[in-house]
Each structure stands twice: as C-alpha cells, then as structure tokens.
C-alpha positions as CSV (number, residue, x, y, z in Angstrom):
1,M,31.4,110.3,59.2
2,K,32.9,109.6,62.8
3,D,31.6,111.9,65.6
4,K,34.2,114.3,66.9
5,L,35.6,114.0,70.5
6,V,38.4,115.7,72.4
7,V,40.1,114.0,75.2
8,I,42.2,115.7,77.9
9,V,44.2,113.4,80.2
10,G,47.3,113.9,82.6
11,P,47.9,113.4,86.2
12,T,46.1,115.1,89.2
13,A,46.8,118.8,89.5
14,V,48.4,119.3,86.3
15,G,45.8,121.9,85.0
16,K,43.2,119.9,83.2
17,T,40.1,121.9,84.3
18,R,41.5,125.3,83.4
19,T,42.6,123.8,79.9
20,S,39.1,122.1,79.4
21,I,37.1,125.4,80.2
22,E,39.2,127.6,77.9
23,L,39.1,124.9,75.0
24,A,35.6,124.6,75.4
25,K,35.1,128.4,75.0
26,A,37.3,128.4,71.9
27,I,35.8,125.6,70.1
28,D,32.0,125.7,71.0
29,G,32.5,122.5,73.4
30,E,30.6,121.0,76.2
31,I,32.5,118.7,79.0
32,I,32.1,115.2,79.8
33,S,33.8,114.4,83.4
34,G,36.0,111.2,82.7
35,D,36.8,110.9,86.3
36,S,35.5,107.8,88.0
37,M,35.0,109.6,91.3
38,Q,33.2,112.8,90.5
39,I,30.2,110.9,89.7
40,Y,29.2,110.8,93.5
41,R,27.1,113.4,95.3
42,G,28.6,115.0,98.1
43,L,32.0,114.1,97.5
44,D,33.5,117.4,96.2
45,I,36.7,118.5,97.9
46,G,38.4,115.2,97.7
47,T,37.7,114.5,94.2
48,A,38.8,118.4,93.2
49,K,35.3,118.8,91.7
50,I,34.8,121.8,89.4
51,T,32.4,124.5,91.2
52,E,29.7,126.1,89.4
53,E,31.9,129.2,89.3
54,E,34.8,127.7,87.3
55,K,32.4,125.9,84.8
56,E,32.1,129.7,83.4
57,G,28.8,128.5,82.1
58,I,30.0,125.5,80.0
59,P,27.6,122.5,80.3
60,H,29.2,119.5,82.2
61,Y,28.0,115.9,82.3
62,L,28.5,112.7,84.3
63,I,29.2,114.8,87.5
64,D,27.0,114.0,90.6
65,I,25.1,111.5,89.1
66,K,25.5,108.6,91.7
67,D,25.2,108.6,95.7
68,P,28.1,107.3,97.5
69,K,26.7,104.0,98.5
70,E,25.7,102.9,94.8
71,A,28.1,100.9,92.7
72,F,29.6,102.2,89.1
73,S,31.3,100.2,86.4
74,V,33.5,100.9,83.5
75,A,30.6,99.5,81.4
76,E,28.0,101.9,82.8
77,F,30.2,104.9,82.4
78,Q,31.1,103.5,78.3
79,K,27.3,103.6,77.9
80,L,26.5,107.0,79.7
81,A,29.5,108.8,78.2
82,R,28.8,107.3,74.4
83,E,25.4,108.6,74.5
84,R,26.6,112.2,75.6
85,I,29.0,112.3,72.9
86,S,26.4,111.5,70.2
87,D,24.0,114.0,71.6
88,I,26.5,116.8,71.8
89,N,27.7,116.1,68.2
90,R,24.3,116.1,67.1
91,R,23.8,119.4,68.2
92,G,26.6,120.8,66.3
93,K,28.9,121.3,69.6
94,I,32.2,119.6,70.5
95,P,32.4,116.9,73.3
96,I,35.4,117.3,75.5
97,I,36.1,114.3,78.2
98,V,38.5,115.4,80.9
99,G,39.9,113.1,83.2
100,G,42.6,111.1,84.8
101,T,40.9,107.8,85.0
102,G,42.6,105.7,82.0
103,L,40.4,102.8,81.4
104,Y,37.2,104.9,81.7
105,V,38.3,107.0,78.9
106,R,39.9,103.9,76.7
107,A,36.5,102.1,77.3
108,V,34.8,104.9,75.5
109,T,37.3,106.1,72.8
110,H,38.0,102.5,71.4
111,H,36.5,98.9,71.1
112,Y,36.0,97.9,74.3
113,E,33.4,95.2,75.1
114,F,32.1,94.3,78.5
115,S,30.1,91.0,79.4
116,D,29.3,88.7,82.1
117,A,31.9,86.0,80.4
118,N,34.4,84.4,82.8
119,R,32.4,85.4,85.8
120,N,32.5,82.8,88.9
121,N,30.7,83.9,91.9
122,E,32.3,81.1,94.0
123,M,35.6,81.8,93.2
124,R,35.0,85.8,93.7
125,N,33.6,85.2,97.2
126,E,36.8,82.9,97.9
127,L,39.0,85.8,97.0
128,Q,37.3,88.1,98.8
129,K,37.8,85.9,102.0
130,K,41.3,85.7,101.5
131,A,41.6,89.6,101.2
132,E,39.8,90.0,104.5
133,I,42.0,87.6,106.1
134,E,45.4,88.0,104.7
135,G,45.1,91.5,103.4
136,P,45.0,93.1,99.8
137,E,48.7,92.8,99.5
138,A,48.3,89.0,99.5
139,L,45.8,89.2,96.3
140,H,48.1,91.6,94.6
141,T,51.1,89.6,94.9
142,E,49.2,86.5,93.6
143,L,48.4,88.6,90.7
144,L,51.8,89.9,90.0
145,E,53.1,86.1,89.9
146,V,50.3,85.3,87.2
147,D,50.3,88.6,85.2
148,P,52.8,91.1,86.2
149,E,51.9,93.6,83.4
150,R,48.2,93.7,84.7
151,A,49.4,93.9,88.5
152,K,51.5,97.1,87.8
153,E,47.9,98.6,86.1
154,I,46.0,98.0,89.6
155,H,46.9,99.7,93.0
156,P,47.3,96.8,95.7
157,N,44.2,98.5,97.6
158,N,41.8,98.1,94.8
159,V,40.9,95.1,95.9
160,Q,37.8,94.7,93.6
161,R,40.0,95.1,90.4
162,V,42.5,92.7,91.8
163,I,39.8,90.0,92.5
164,R,38.6,90.4,89.0
165,A,41.7,90.2,87.2
166,L,42.6,87.1,89.3
167,E,39.1,85.5,88.4
168,I,39.7,85.8,84.8
169,Y,43.0,84.4,85.0
170,Y,41.6,81.1,87.2
171,T,38.5,80.9,84.8
172,T,40.1,81.2,81.4
173,G,43.7,80.2,82.0
174,N,44.9,83.3,80.6
175,A,46.6,86.3,82.0
176,P,43.9,89.2,82.4
177,S,46.1,91.4,80.2
178,I,45.7,88.6,77.4
179,E,42.1,88.6,77.8
180,Q,41.7,92.1,77.6
181,G,44.0,92.4,74.4
182,K,41.3,90.1,72.8
183,K,38.5,92.4,73.5
184,K,40.2,95.0,71.4
185,S,39.1,94.0,67.9
186,D,40.3,97.3,66.5
187,E,43.1,99.7,67.7
188,E,41.3,102.6,65.7
189,S,39.2,105.0,67.8
190,L,35.4,104.9,67.2
191,Y,35.8,108.8,66.8
192,Q,37.4,111.4,65.2
193,L,39.5,111.7,68.1
194,A,41.9,114.5,69.6
195,L,43.6,113.3,72.3
196,V,45.6,115.6,74.5
197,G,48.0,115.0,77.4
198,L,48.8,117.6,79.9
199,T,52.6,116.9,81.6
200,M,54.6,118.8,84.0
201,D,58.1,118.5,85.5
202,R,57.7,115.9,88.4
203,E,59.2,118.2,91.2
204,H,56.8,120.9,90.1
205,L,53.7,118.6,89.9
206,Y,54.4,117.1,93.1
207,K,54.8,120.5,94.8
208,R,51.3,121.3,93.2
209,I,50.0,118.2,94.6
210,N,51.3,118.8,98.2
211,E,49.8,122.2,98.2
212,R,46.3,121.0,96.6
213,V,46.0,118.4,99.4
214,D,46.9,121.2,102.2
215,L,44.0,123.3,100.6
216,M,41.7,120.2,100.5
217,V,42.1,120.0,104.2
218,Q,41.6,123.7,104.7
219,Q,38.2,123.4,102.7
220,G,37.0,120.6,104.9
221,V,37.8,117.1,103.1
222,L,38.0,115.7,106.5
223,N,34.1,116.3,106.8
224,E,33.4,114.2,103.6
225,A,35.8,111.2,104.6
226,K,33.9,111.6,108.0
227,M,30.3,111.3,106.3
228,L,31.8,108.2,104.5
229,F,33.0,106.7,107.8
230,E,30.1,107.4,110.2
231,Q,27.6,106.0,107.1
232,D,29.8,102.6,107.4
233,I,30.1,102.6,103.7
234,T,34.0,102.6,103.9
235,N,34.2,99.6,101.7
236,S,32.2,101.2,98.9
237,L,34.1,102.2,95.8
238,A,33.8,105.7,96.6
239,A,35.2,105.5,99.8
240,K,38.3,103.9,98.2
241,A,39.3,107.2,96.3
242,I,42.4,108.9,97.2
243,G,41.3,111.6,99.3
244,Y,39.2,109.6,101.8
245,K,40.6,106.6,102.7
246,E,43.7,108.1,103.9
247,F,41.6,109.6,106.9
248,F,39.7,106.4,107.9
249,P,42.7,105.4,110.2
250,Y,42.5,108.9,111.8
251,L,39.0,108.8,112.1
252,S,39.0,105.4,114.0
253,G,41.9,106.7,116.5
254,E,44.5,104.6,114.8
255,S,46.9,107.6,113.6
256,T,47.2,111.6,113.8
257,L,45.7,113.7,111.5
258,E,49.2,114.8,110.5
259,E,50.0,111.4,109.6
260,A,46.9,111.1,107.6
261,I,47.6,114.2,105.6
262,T,51.3,112.8,105.0
263,L,49.9,109.5,103.7
264,L,47.3,111.4,101.5
265,K,50.2,113.4,99.8
266,R,52.1,110.3,99.2
267,D,49.3,108.4,97.6
268,S,48.4,111.5,95.5
269,R,51.8,111.8,94.0
270,R,51.9,107.9,93.4
271,Y,48.6,108.2,91.7
272,A,49.9,110.7,89.5
273,K,52.8,108.7,88.5
274,R,50.7,105.7,87.8
275,Q,48.5,108.3,85.7
276,F,51.4,109.2,83.5
277,T,52.5,105.5,83.0
278,W,49.1,104.2,82.0
279,F,48.6,106.8,79.3
280,R,52.0,106.7,78.0
281,N,51.5,103.0,77.7
282,Q,48.0,102.6,76.5
283,M,47.0,105.4,74.5
284,D,48.4,107.6,71.6
285,V,48.5,111.0,73.2
286,E,49.9,114.4,72.0
287,W,51.6,115.6,75.1
288,F,52.0,119.2,76.2
289,S,54.4,120.4,79.0
290,M,52.5,123.3,81.2
291,D,55.5,124.4,83.0
292,E,57.6,125.7,80.0
293,D,55.5,128.6,78.5
294,P,52.9,131.2,80.0
295,F,49.6,129.5,79.7
296,H,48.2,131.2,77.0
297,K,51.1,130.3,74.8
298,K,50.9,126.9,75.5
299,F,46.9,126.9,75.2
300,Q,47.3,128.3,71.8
301,E,49.5,125.0,71.0
302,I,46.7,122.8,72.4
303,Q,43.8,124.8,70.2
304,H,45.6,124.5,67.3
305,F,46.4,120.9,67.6
306,V,42.8,120.2,68.3
307,E,41.5,122.2,65.6
308,G,43.9,120.3,63.0
309,K,42.8,116.7,64.4
310,L,39.4,117.6,64.0
311,E,39.5,119.8,61.1
312,I,37.3,122.4,62.5
313,S,38.1,126.3,61.8
314,E,39.5,128.7,64.3
315,N,36.5,130.6,64.4
316,V,33.8,128.3,65.4
C-alpha cells in the first residue's frame, strides 16, 4: 500500500498557503514546504514565508533549515521530503507538500534519480568562466541551440542550472531533456497522490503579485536583500531568488529603488507564467480556478477531490 500524499502547486500569490492550512485542518494533515528558497533562515519576506500565526498550529517542515551561505540541492530536498512523508504517514496523518518549485515537487513524487554521473569539473569551470566573461545570456543561448526544450525550463540568470544542462550535453552527447527522460523509469507516482493545482485569471493574478511586492517592500524586504549584499554572498543560491537579486543593482548604486521594485514585479510575473507552464507540461495536475467562486465553495471542491483520490472519509 502506497503512502498517501497531497501536493498543492501553482504560481506565486495564487493562494496556496491559505488553501493548505484549511486542507490540513480538514484532513488532519501536516505541511512540507516545497519551496526551494524557504529553506533559508532569515529570508522571510522575500520568499513569502508563512508566519507562526498563519500556521494556525499546523506542523510545517523543511523551512528554515539552512543558512543563506549553504548550498542545497534537489537531491537533498528529495531525501528530506520523502523521510517526512514516511514519518507523517506512519503517525496516521496526511502529508501535504506546498510550493511552486516544480522540479523539487516532481523529484519527490516520481522516480527521479540523482548521481554524480556525467560530472566534468574541468568543463564546468570553463562554462563558469564563460558566464563571468560573456554574461549568463551567452550560456543560455548556447543551451537554447542544443536543447530548446530544456532551455525554456531554465531562467537565463540561473547560471548553475544552465551550466549543468550544458555539462550533460557535452559529456553524453545527448540533450539534457533526453537524459532526464532516461531517469524516469516509471511515470507512475511513488505515492497515492492527490495533485492539486491552483490557477487564476492572469490579469487578476498579476494584480495580486504587484500588490504582494508593494507589501514586501513595506515589510522590509530590502533589509533582507541588504543582508545578502553586505555579506558578499550575492552569488549564492539563496541570493539568486526572485525578491533579492532585483535589489542588488540599487544597493550598488546602479539603479533607483523604484527601478528595482518595477524589475521585481516584472520578474515575479514572468516566474508565475513559467510555473504555470512547467506544471501544465510536466505533471498530471487537477486544476482549480481561485477567482470564480467564494473561497469556501472552491475549497469544498478541492477537499472533495483530495478525499476521493486518497480514499479518506470526510470526517477524519
């Protein structure tokens, strides 16, 4: 019998946090963060990290487990999340992964293997030097030529992932997307899975994103960005997160604060669009529109879907 698992995905600002809390209360669940940046301590505002008050007593895992200087990989997340899923099921509760980092989610829910195969340190160093000299766009253009499908999944500024994709191509002779496909020995999930996707009219969502950015600025996200900037860890994985890197030009005197905020709103909207695209193409998601009905009515639909998929009674 497979362990039960609920996953709630969707773009930033669509309402995943509220939905996850209500669902956890309804089905006796505990929540695992599926966000690749909420693992970092001290990066709260820019990652829209849930507050203790918002948790309403629901246990949350994989939040605040790393310092911003520390590295964190998909493989490490996979291991930690699967351990939590097993533990939560063993205690008779329902684990709920909540987040918008698609690769992290799929690495947990499906057969996804990681190894040091096809690693080439010399090549990686050469690609890193090219990125420093010619800029990240040059590397992304190179990836676009050899594997357009993979290039569309990776933002040009995510140099680390672009380098890894090119490293796979030049080492194996295959496009990274082909190599990735080889690792999927079985498309069936490892779990009895209820995969919920939250969507929203794009204009409505973009308005919410812009409002969230304004609120983040009011709450002091600039102080978090300044902390990363002053500690000289702007090249760390944590500092590459949307919500921080947009402020670095301002902090170095290269742009105005208004320009930085405008850039953050634009990057956040683009990221939301990429999140939609990724989940629609990569996973079998049951989508629920969050702007058509009152929340309680839409939530009842989501709860009914989850209980049906997991074969649990309405009165857990």
